[in-house]
C-alpha angles and dihedrals in degrees: 000000000000091000092052091049090050092050092047091050092051092048090048092051092049093049091046092051091048093051091047089055090053094054117094113243092247092055091046090050091051090052091050092048093048093050091046091050092049091049093049092046100046115009103036095058090051091050093047092048092049092049092046091050091050093048093045091049090051091047093050093047091051092045093051091052090066117107095244089069094052120106118255133222118243136174092277098040130275124003130194117270123267091253094051090046091050093048092050093049092049097042099038096102093051091041093053092045092050093047101041107014098098092041091054091045091052090052090052090049090050092050092049092051094045095246092116125037116233109228 
């Protein structure tokens, strides 16, 4: 089986080389440009995204290993790290809005339409 596959591969390569010699340079150049364009349009973005995701994941893992992300001991046990505490303080307004914004808006809409009594 392996011998047959090897022979078929060699025949394929020889036929391919012969046909490539028969193509005019301009046609060959168009084929190369078309394949390059397809690669850049579809495959390259996937590869870049995958590489970026891998690098970002590695960066985040290394960053989170730093001591400033480690939990701390307090009087009542463990506390969140300084970095987590800082992030929560800075992001609290956006966090609260994202979590409760639509719920609060729906309550206001219900009060305005008389479906919910304002106390």
